[in-house]
C-alpha atoms as a printed R data frame, in Angstrom:
    type eleno elety resid chain resno       x      y      z
1   ATOM     1    CA   MET     A     1 -11.099 37.996  3.849
2   ATOM     2    CA   ALA     A     2 -11.926 41.268  5.914
3   ATOM     3    CA   TYR     A     3 -11.710 41.311  9.642
4   ATOM     4    CA   PRO     A     4 -12.039 44.044 12.439
5   ATOM     5    CA   GLY     A     5  -8.815 43.027 14.031
6   ATOM     6    CA   PHE     A     6  -5.242 43.569 13.239
7   ATOM     7    CA   TYR     A     7  -2.391 41.030 12.674
8   ATOM     8    CA   ILE     A     8   1.057 41.709 13.496
9   ATOM     9    CA   VAL     A     9   3.794 39.294 13.026
10  ATOM    10    CA   PHE     A    10   7.598 39.513 14.015
11  ATOM    11    CA   GLU     A    11  10.290 37.789 11.738
12  ATOM    12    CA   GLY     A    12  13.838 37.819 12.077
13  ATOM    13    CA   GLY     A    13  16.736 35.414 12.842
14  ATOM    14    CA   ASP     A    14  17.255 33.638 16.001
15  ATOM    15    CA   GLY     A    15  18.385 35.708 18.859
16  ATOM    16    CA   VAL     A    16  17.324 39.318 17.647
17  ATOM    17    CA   GLY     A    17  14.949 40.027 20.618
18  ATOM    18    CA   LYS     A    18  11.532 39.152 19.005
19  ATOM    19    CA   SER     A    19  10.112 37.707 22.267
20  ATOM    20    CA   THR     A    20  11.185 40.876 24.178
21  ATOM    21    CA   GLN     A    21   9.867 43.305 21.653
22  ATOM    22    CA   ILE     A    22   6.506 41.399 21.431
23  ATOM    23    CA   ASP     A    23   5.947 41.627 25.118
24  ATOM    24    CA   LEU     A    24   6.627 45.324 25.013
25  ATOM    25    CA   LEU     A    25   4.496 46.013 22.074
26  ATOM    26    CA   ALA     A    26   1.592 44.178 23.666
27  ATOM    27    CA   GLU     A    27   1.894 46.121 26.967
28  ATOM    28    CA   HIS     A    28   1.944 49.317 24.902
29  ATOM    29    CA   LEU     A    29  -1.227 48.189 22.758
30  ATOM    30    CA   ARG     A    30  -3.090 47.188 25.798
31  ATOM    31    CA   SER     A    31  -2.379 50.796 27.493
32  ATOM    32    CA   ALA     A    32  -4.538 53.840 27.217
33  ATOM    33    CA   GLY     A    33  -1.801 55.601 25.044
34  ATOM    34    CA   GLY     A    34  -1.680 52.461 22.843
35  ATOM    35    CA   GLY     A    35  -5.359 52.485 22.066
36  ATOM    36    CA   SER     A    36  -6.654 50.171 24.789
37  ATOM    37    CA   HIS     A    37  -6.516 47.129 22.478
38  ATOM    38    CA   THR     A    38  -7.220 43.838 23.405
39  ATOM    39    CA   VAL     A    39  -4.195 41.835 22.455
40  ATOM    40    CA   VAL     A    40  -3.427 38.272 21.827
41  ATOM    41    CA   THR     A    41  -0.001 36.962 21.921
42  ATOM    42    CA   THR     A    42   1.236 33.913 20.187
43  ATOM    43    CA   ARG     A    43   3.779 32.040 18.230
44  ATOM    44    CA   GLU     A    44   4.570 29.523 15.821
45  ATOM    45    CA   PRO     A    45   5.055 26.464 16.271
46  ATOM    46    CA   GLY     A    46   3.671 26.408 19.960
47  ATOM    47    CA   GLY     A    47   0.655 28.439 19.940
48  ATOM    48    CA   THR     A    48  -1.911 25.715 20.565
49  ATOM    49    CA   ASP     A    49  -1.680 22.415 22.454
50  ATOM    50    CA   LEU     A    50  -1.085 20.740 19.072
51  ATOM    51    CA   GLY     A    51   1.563 23.289 18.168
52  ATOM    52    CA   ARG     A    52   3.584 22.797 21.473
53  ATOM    53    CA   GLU     A    53   3.751 18.953 20.958
54  ATOM    54    CA   LEU     A    54   4.917 19.757 17.215
55  ATOM    55    CA   ARG     A    55   7.564 22.236 18.624
56  ATOM    56    CA   GLU     A    56   8.894 19.703 20.991
57  ATOM    57    CA   ALA     A    57   9.322 16.975 18.225
58  ATOM    58    CA   VAL     A    58  10.593 19.301 15.604
59  ATOM    59    CA   MET     A    59  13.168 21.519 17.712
60  ATOM    60    CA   HIS     A    60  14.274 19.198 20.486
61  ATOM    61    CA   GLY     A    61  13.679 15.797 18.985
62  ATOM    62    CA   ASP     A    62  15.891 13.688 16.452
63  ATOM    63    CA   HIS     A    63  16.668 14.503 12.860
64  ATOM    64    CA   VAL     A    64  13.501 15.077 10.960
65  ATOM    65    CA   ASP     A    65  13.306 14.975  7.178
66  ATOM    66    CA   PRO     A    66  13.288 18.267  5.922
67  ATOM    67    CA   ARG     A    67  10.244 17.797  3.574
68  ATOM    68    CA   ALA     A    68   8.445 16.006  6.706
69  ATOM    69    CA   GLU     A    69   9.441 19.271  8.814
70  ATOM    70    CA   ALA     A    70   7.920 21.687  6.290
71  ATOM    71    CA   LEU     A    71   4.462 19.793  6.391
72  ATOM    72    CA   LEU     A    72   4.593 19.612 10.006
73  ATOM    73    CA   TYR     A    73   4.945 23.385 10.368
74  ATOM    74    CA   ALA     A    74   2.157 23.643  7.746
75  ATOM    75    CA   ALA     A    75  -0.152 21.480  9.706
76  ATOM    76    CA   ASP     A    76   0.457 23.429 12.908
77  ATOM    77    CA   ARG     A    77   0.095 26.589 10.847
78  ATOM    78    CA   ALA     A    78  -3.442 25.446  9.635
79  ATOM    79    CA   HIS     A    79  -4.643 24.716 12.903
80  ATOM    80    CA   HIS     A    80  -3.147 27.745 14.643
81  ATOM    81    CA   VAL     A    81  -4.840 29.939 12.223
82  ATOM    82    CA   GLY     A    82  -8.195 28.268 12.306
83  ATOM    83    CA   THR     A    83  -8.397 27.872 15.973
84  ATOM    84    CA   LEU     A    84  -6.642 30.859 17.391
85  ATOM    85    CA   VAL     A    85  -5.654 33.549 14.967
86  ATOM    86    CA   ARG     A    86  -8.640 33.994 12.661
87  ATOM    87    CA   PRO     A    87 -11.226 33.923 15.559
88  ATOM    88    CA   ALA     A    88  -9.327 36.553 17.461
89  ATOM    89    CA   LEU     A    89  -8.987 38.694 14.348
90  ATOM    90    CA   GLU     A    90 -12.790 38.443 13.842
91  ATOM    91    CA   ARG     A    91 -13.404 39.289 17.446
92  ATOM    92    CA   GLY     A    92 -11.475 42.686 16.617
93  ATOM    93    CA   ASP     A    93  -8.394 41.561 18.682
94  ATOM    94    CA   VAL     A    94  -5.099 42.594 17.583
95  ATOM    95    CA   VAL     A    95  -2.875 39.556 17.452
96  ATOM    96    CA   VAL     A    96   0.876 39.908 17.935
97  ATOM    97    CA   GLN     A    97   2.875 36.600 16.788
98  ATOM    98    CA   ASP     A    98   6.379 35.271 16.836
99  ATOM    99    CA   ARG     A    99   6.849 33.835 13.298
100 ATOM   100    CA   TYR     A   100   4.745 32.906 10.638
101 ATOM   101    CA   VAL     A   101   4.733 32.086  6.899
102 ATOM   102    CA   ASP     A   102   7.716 33.983  6.134
103 ATOM   103    CA   SER     A   103   9.993 31.666  8.592
104 ATOM   104    CA   SER     A   104   8.814 28.580  6.502
105 ATOM   105    CA   ILE     A   105   9.907 30.331  3.193
106 ATOM   106    CA   VAL     A   106  13.145 31.402  4.837
107 ATOM   107    CA   TYR     A   107  14.117 28.357  6.756
108 ATOM   108    CA   GLN     A   108  12.686 25.496  4.971
109 ATOM   109    CA   GLY     A   109  12.403 26.953  1.461
110 ATOM   110    CA   GLY     A   110  15.676 28.698  1.427
111 ATOM   111    CA   ALA     A   111  18.061 27.499  3.979
112 ATOM   112    CA   ARG     A   112  16.760 23.856  3.746
113 ATOM   113    CA   GLY     A   113  16.514 23.997 -0.265
114 ATOM   114    CA   LEU     A   114  12.917 22.919 -0.609
115 ATOM   115    CA   GLY     A   115  12.128 25.912 -2.817
116 ATOM   116    CA   ASP     A   116   8.860 27.840 -3.525
117 ATOM   117    CA   GLU     A   117   6.593 24.877 -2.818
118 ATOM   118    CA   VAL     A   118   6.929 25.753  0.872
119 ATOM   119    CA   GLU     A   119   5.149 29.135  0.499
120 ATOM   120    CA   ARG     A   120   2.486 27.469 -1.770
121 ATOM   121    CA   ILE     A   121   1.806 24.957  0.983
122 ATOM   122    CA   SER     A   122   1.731 27.419  3.748
123 ATOM   123    CA   ARG     A   123  -0.448 29.822  1.776
124 ATOM   124    CA   TRP     A   124  -2.937 27.055  1.094
125 ATOM   125    CA   ALA     A   125  -2.720 25.827  4.976
126 ATOM   126    CA   THR     A   126  -3.878 29.395  6.010
127 ATOM   127    CA   GLU     A   127  -6.149 30.211  3.390
128 ATOM   128    CA   GLY     A   128  -4.093 33.028  2.288
129 ATOM   129    CA   LEU     A   129  -4.176 34.820  5.401
130 ATOM   130    CA   LEU     A   130  -1.450 37.552  5.478
131 ATOM   131    CA   PRO     A   131  -0.230 39.805  8.451
132 ATOM   132    CA   ASP     A   132  -1.256 43.601  8.183
133 ATOM   133    CA   LEU     A   133   2.281 44.191  9.292
134 ATOM   134    CA   THR     A   134   5.178 42.093  9.492
135 ATOM   135    CA   ILE     A   135   7.991 43.603 11.546
136 ATOM   136    CA   VAL     A   136  11.652 42.235 10.778
137 ATOM   137    CA   LEU     A   137  14.101 42.790 13.372
138 ATOM   138    CA   ASP     A   138  17.329 42.840 11.425
139 ATOM   139    CA   THR     A   139  20.884 42.376 12.839
140 ATOM   140    CA   ALA     A   140  24.067 41.016 11.422
141 ATOM   141    CA   PRO     A   141  24.691 37.404 12.577
142 ATOM   142    CA   ILE     A   142  25.405 37.006 16.204
143 ATOM   143    CA   ALA     A   143  29.251 36.074 16.572
144 ATOM   144    CA   GLY     A   144  29.814 33.183 18.651
145 ATOM   145    CA   ARG     A   145  26.299 31.890 18.460
146 ATOM   146    CA   MET     A   146  27.496 28.469 17.586
147 ATOM   147    CA   ASP     A   147  29.267 28.247 20.886
148 ATOM   148    CA   ARG     A   148  25.932 28.325 22.694
149 ATOM   149    CA   ASP     A   149  23.828 25.629 24.001
150 ATOM   150    CA   LEU     A   150  21.436 25.487 20.894
151 ATOM   151    CA   ASP     A   151  18.840 22.853 20.078
152 ATOM   152    CA   ARG     A   152  18.949 20.919 16.837
153 ATOM   153    CA   LEU     A   153  17.285 23.253 14.693
154 ATOM   154    CA   GLU     A   154  18.982 26.544 16.209
155 ATOM   155    CA   ARG     A   155  22.408 24.916 15.506
156 ATOM   156    CA   GLU     A   156  21.421 23.782 11.869
157 ATOM   157    CA   THR     A   157  19.926 27.434 11.005
158 ATOM   158    CA   ALA     A   158  22.857 29.228 12.656
159 ATOM   159    CA   GLU     A   159  25.031 27.569  9.901
160 ATOM   160    CA   HIS     A   160  22.895 29.653  7.398
161 ATOM   161    CA   SER     A   161  22.538 32.948  9.395
162 ATOM   162    CA   VAL     A   162  23.873 35.053  6.563
163 ATOM   163    CA   GLN     A   163  21.625 33.465  3.865
164 ATOM   164    CA   ILE     A   164  18.592 33.639  6.245
165 ATOM   165    CA   ARG     A   165  19.237 37.361  7.206
166 ATOM   166    CA   GLN     A   166  19.171 38.506  3.456
167 ATOM   167    CA   ALA     A   167  16.123 36.438  2.650
168 ATOM   168    CA   TYR     A   168  14.144 38.192  5.128
169 ATOM   169    CA   LEU     A   169  15.338 41.401  3.754
170 ATOM   170    CA   ASP     A   170  14.370 40.350  0.238
171 ATOM   171    CA   LEU     A   171  10.938 39.323  1.493
172 ATOM   172    CA   ALA     A   172  10.448 42.716  2.770
173 ATOM   173    CA   ALA     A   173  11.523 44.493 -0.468
174 ATOM   174    CA   ARG     A   174   8.888 42.464 -2.400
175 ATOM   175    CA   ALA     A   175   6.185 44.073 -0.435
176 ATOM   176    CA   PRO     A   176   7.276 47.030  1.583
177 ATOM   177    CA   GLU     A   177   3.596 48.365  2.339
178 ATOM   178    CA   ARG     A   178   3.127 45.409  4.819
179 ATOM   179    CA   TYR     A   179   6.934 45.108  6.080
180 ATOM   180    CA   ALA     A   180   8.955 47.518  8.452
181 ATOM   181    CA   VAL     A   181  12.709 46.480  8.752
182 ATOM   182    CA   ILE     A   182  14.056 47.588 12.148
183 ATOM   183    CA   ASN     A   183  17.611 47.736 13.212
184 ATOM   184    CA   ALA     A   184  17.624 45.216 16.136
185 ATOM   185    CA   ALA     A   185  21.338 46.168 17.015
186 ATOM   186    CA   ARG     A   186  20.634 48.802 19.263
187 ATOM   187    CA   THR     A   187  19.132 49.147 22.814
188 ATOM   188    CA   VAL     A   188  15.815 47.417 23.752
189 ATOM   189    CA   GLU     A   189  14.164 50.923 24.187
190 ATOM   190    CA   ASP     A   190  15.353 52.225 21.040
191 ATOM   191    CA   VAL     A   191  14.219 49.205 18.955
192 ATOM   192    CA   ALA     A   192  10.923 49.315 20.993
193 ATOM   193    CA   ALA     A   193  10.283 52.883 19.812
194 ATOM   194    CA   ASP     A   194  10.736 52.051 16.225
195 ATOM   195    CA   VAL     A   195   8.191 49.205 16.549
196 ATOM   196    CA   ARG     A   196   5.779 51.461 18.099
197 ATOM   197    CA   VAL     A   197   6.060 54.016 15.253
198 ATOM   198    CA   ALA     A   198   5.880 51.298 12.747
199 ATOM   199    CA   THR     A   199   2.574 49.798 14.269
200 ATOM   200    CA   THR     A   200   1.019 53.003 14.831
201 ATOM   201    CA   ALA     A   201   1.428 54.048 11.303
202 ATOM   202    CA   ALA     A   202   0.035 50.851 10.016
203 ATOM   203    CA   LEU     A   203  -2.921 50.884 12.340
204 ATOM   204    CA   GLY     A   204  -3.540 54.351 11.258
205 ATOM   205    CA   MET     A   205  -3.662 53.149  7.533
206 ATOM   206    CA   ARG     A   206  -6.651 50.796  8.600
207 ATOM   207    CA   SER     A   207  -8.766 53.288 10.454
């Protein structure tokens, strides 16, 4: 479905700096130099009131069966897209989001072994909405990460960090016209500069 807005999603393993880069990109896009866009920043899960409840239950609660977890993420995604993302895009806003369908493909489908069904369910939940640009912040797994105070989900996925990194790179290789893989193992400023270049190029292709 065509819409006048622009949809940007940040992906990558835990701890690669997505939140920082989202804030910096949103600030740039709102500025005169970045196009004076109206920017909506959001995340999955947690971009809506329902999403915040699901985020608390999945990330900080007790063990959740992997299939139930995948369905909870899909339910949140359907609500998030239907009530926040798609309306913003239809208004002509730029949506900059932390995580989307690729996270479910990588984490639930891959690391948790649920396979291709996770992607199919997520595509159905979103009515096939794809980002105009997905920025993968790529870096080698962070040494000593398991020593940190992690929540349940972070601790489980840290054990599969090498597999998760490769899965993101494989997704980007599958559709390079929609992805920008950026080396996140550098200064915040250098990463932000490359993010701006990739975003400007993608926006230019839509104009």
